[in-house]
C-alpha positions in Angstrom: 71.7 -20.5 -47.7 73.6 -20.9 -44.4 71.5 -21.9 -41.4 69.6 -19.2 -39.6 71.5 -17.2 -37.0 70.4 -15.1 -34.0 71.7 -11.6 -34.1 71.5 -9.4 -31.0 70.9 -5.7 -31.6 71.0 -3.6 -28.4 69.4 -0.1 -28.6 68.7 2.9 -26.4 65.0 3.7 -25.6 65.1 6.5 -28.2 67.3 8.5 -30.7 69.1 5.7 -32.5 69.8 6.1 -36.2 67.0 5.0 -38.5 69.2 3.7 -41.3 71.8 1.9 -39.1 69.1 -0.2 -37.6 66.4 -0.6 -40.3 68.8 -1.5 -43.2 70.6 -4.3 -41.2 67.3 -5.6 -39.9 65.8 -5.7 -43.4 68.8 -7.4 -45.0 69.4 -9.8 -42.1 65.8 -11.0 -41.9 65.4 -11.2 -45.7 68.4 -13.6 -45.5 66.5 -15.7 -43.1 68.3 -14.7 -39.8 66.5 -13.7 -36.6 67.2 -10.2 -35.2 66.6 -9.9 -31.5 66.4 -6.4 -30.0 67.3 -5.4 -26.5 66.7 -2.2 -24.6 67.7 -1.3 -21.0 64.3 -2.0 -19.4 62.6 -3.8 -22.3 60.7 -0.8 -23.5 59.8 -0.5 -27.2 62.4 1.8 -28.7 62.0 4.7 -31.1 64.4 6.2 -33.7 65.6 9.8 -33.7 62.5 11.6 -35.0 64.5 14.2 -36.9 66.0 11.5 -39.1 62.4 10.6 -40.1 61.3 14.1 -40.9 64.5 15.8 -41.9 67.0 17.4 -39.6 67.1 20.8 -41.2 64.6 22.1 -43.7 63.6 18.5 -44.4 67.2 17.6 -45.3 69.9 15.5 -43.7 67.5 12.7 -42.6 67.3 9.1 -43.6 66.7 8.2 -47.3 63.2 7.0 -48.3 64.0 3.3 -48.5 65.4 3.0 -44.9 62.4 5.0 -43.7 60.1 2.4 -45.3 62.1 -0.3 -43.7 61.8 1.4 -40.3 58.0 1.6 -40.7 57.9 -2.2 -41.3 60.2 -2.8 -38.4 58.0 -1.0 -35.9 55.2 -3.4 -36.7 57.2 -6.5 -35.7 56.9 -8.2 -32.3 60.7 -8.4 -32.0 60.9 -4.6 -32.0 57.7 -4.0 -30.0 58.8 -6.4 -27.2 62.6 -6.3 -26.9 64.6 -8.1 -24.2 66.0 -6.2 -21.3 69.8 -5.8 -21.3 69.9 -7.8 -18.0 68.0 -10.7 -19.7 70.6 -11.0 -22.4 72.7 -14.2 -22.3 75.5 -13.6 -24.8 76.0 -17.3 -25.6 72.4 -17.4 -26.8 73.4 -15.3 -29.8 75.5 -16.0 -32.9 76.4 -12.5 -33.7 76.2 -8.9 -32.3 75.4 -5.7 -34.2 75.9 -2.3 -32.6 74.2 0.6 -34.4 74.8 4.3 -33.9 73.0 7.6 -33.6 74.1 11.0 -32.3 71.1 12.6 -30.5 71.1 12.9 -26.7 69.1 9.7 -26.0 72.0 7.6 -27.4 74.0 8.3 -24.2 71.9 5.7 -22.4 73.3 3.0 -24.6 76.7 4.4 -25.4 77.6 4.9 -21.7 76.0 1.8 -20.0 78.4 -0.3 -18.0 75.8 -3.0 -17.8 75.6 -3.2 -21.6 79.4 -3.1 -21.8 79.6 -6.1 -19.6 77.4 -8.0 -21.9 79.4 -6.9 -24.9 82.6 -8.0 -23.3 81.2 -11.4 -22.6 80.1 -11.7 -26.2 83.4 -10.5 -27.6 85.2 -13.2 -25.7 83.1 -15.8 -27.5 84.9 -15.0 -30.8 81.7 -14.7 -32.8 80.9 -12.1 -35.4 80.6 -8.5 -34.3 79.6 -5.5 -36.4 79.5 -1.8 -35.3 78.7 1.3 -37.3 79.2 5.1 -36.5 78.7 5.8 -32.8 78.2 2.1 -32.2 82.0 1.7 -32.3 82.1 3.7 -29.1 80.5 0.9 -27.3 83.3 -1.4 -28.2 85.9 1.3 -27.5 84.5 1.7 -24.0 84.2 -2.0 -23.3 87.1 -3.4 -21.4 88.5 -6.9 -21.7 88.5 -8.1 -18.1 91.7 -10.0 -18.7 93.8 -7.0 -19.8 91.9 -3.9 -18.6 92.1 -2.6 -22.2 89.4 -2.0 -24.7 88.3 -5.0 -26.6 89.3 -3.1 -29.7 92.9 -3.0 -28.6 94.8 -4.7 -31.3 92.0 -4.5 -33.8 91.5 -2.4 -37.0 88.4 -0.3 -37.1 86.7 2.7 -38.5 83.9 4.9 -37.0 82.3 8.3 -37.5 85.2 10.4 -38.8 85.9 13.7 -37.0 85.6 15.8 -40.1 82.1 14.4 -40.7 80.9 14.9 -37.1 82.4 18.4 -37.0 80.9 19.4 -40.4 77.4 18.3 -39.3 77.7 20.2 -36.1 78.9 23.4 -37.8 76.2 23.2 -40.4 73.3 22.9 -37.9 74.5 24.4 -34.6 72.7 27.7 -35.2 69.4 25.8 -35.2 70.0 22.6 -33.2 72.8 23.4 -30.9 74.9 20.4 -30.0 72.5 17.9 -31.6 75.4 16.4 -33.6 77.9 16.5 -30.7 76.9 13.6 -28.5 80.0 14.1 -26.2 82.6 16.9 -25.9 85.2 14.5 -27.4 84.8 13.5 -31.1 84.0 9.8 -31.7 87.1 9.3 -33.8 89.4 10.7 -31.0 88.0 8.4 -28.3 88.1 5.4 -30.6 91.7 6.0 -31.6 92.7 6.4 -27.9 91.3 2.9 -27.3 93.4 1.2 -30.0 96.9 -0.3 -29.7 98.2 2.0 -32.4 96.6 5.0 -34.2 97.4 3.3 -37.5 94.8 0.7 -36.7 92.1 3.4 -37.4 91.0 3.7 -41.0 89.1 6.9 -41.9 88.2 6.0 -45.4 87.6 8.3 -48.4 86.3 11.7 -47.6 82.6 12.0 -48.1 79.9 14.3 -46.8 76.7 13.5 -48.5 76.6 10.7 -51.1 75.4 7.5 -49.6 75.7 3.9 -50.7 72.5 2.1 -51.6 71.4 -1.5 -52.1 72.7 -1.3 -55.7 75.6 1.2 -55.5 78.3 0.6 -53.0 80.8 3.0 -54.6 80.4 5.7 -51.9 80.5 3.2 -49.0 83.4 2.1 -46.9 83.9 -0.6 -44.3 86.8 -2.1 -42.4 87.0 -5.8 -41.9 89.3 -7.5 -39.4 88.6 -11.1 -38.9 85.2 -11.6 -37.4 84.7 -7.8 -36.9 83.2 -5.4 -39.4 82.9 -1.6 -38.8 81.6 1.3 -40.8 81.5 5.1 -40.5 77.9 6.4 -41.0 74.5 5.6 -42.4 75.8 5.9 -46.0 77.8 2.7 -45.4 74.8 0.6 -44.0 74.1 -1.5 -47.0 77.7 -2.6 -47.7 78.3 -2.9 -43.9 75.4 -5.4 -43.6 76.4 -7.3 -46.7 79.9 -7.9 -45.3 78.5 -8.8 -41.9 76.2 -11.3 -43.6 79.2 -13.1 -45.0 80.4 -13.9 -41.5 77.1 -15.5 -40.4 
């Protein structure tokens, strides 16, 4: 096995996606790597509770295995005592993983200029970076200080597709309002606007419900561009992490 690496995973205080954090944590730690969490003020974070209980009539939440992983994760010291964003020294880490989530608490993480500054510094180190779903927004919003453009400018990527974000919103708006619409603009639209060319965005096969698992990657989709790996939604989390692991 390759030598153990330190992987930084920034999070908001609450509302992150269960699967997009718990699956990478489980696979990375099982492979012998150290996962270091960081929140804005060092508070212990908490996942979106609806993804643990079921978003609508007990459905649309995380699958049983990622929920079990999350239960294990919450018992760890790394999760209970995260770093603060200010305390993060990018060069102390070998890789960066940016999870997603869509509930309102995610805005703390998705819109933080302080976090973007840390991400920009890490990106400049040319080390492995992975982003899934809304996590790609952090990169889209992070400017390269040398160019003033997004660090994703010139890079191929995917993210949460517009059709998926819109479908989830239309299905649940009668009950949950704008729960699935984190911002007025769709994630896909903002990410494409940050790229050098719209053709650098890859939407992947159309899927609305079937998810990849540890043993079945058929429904999953990721985009790999050098040291960077991106994925669309929780259904890609296992394949996403496996491809990320190959870069560590």
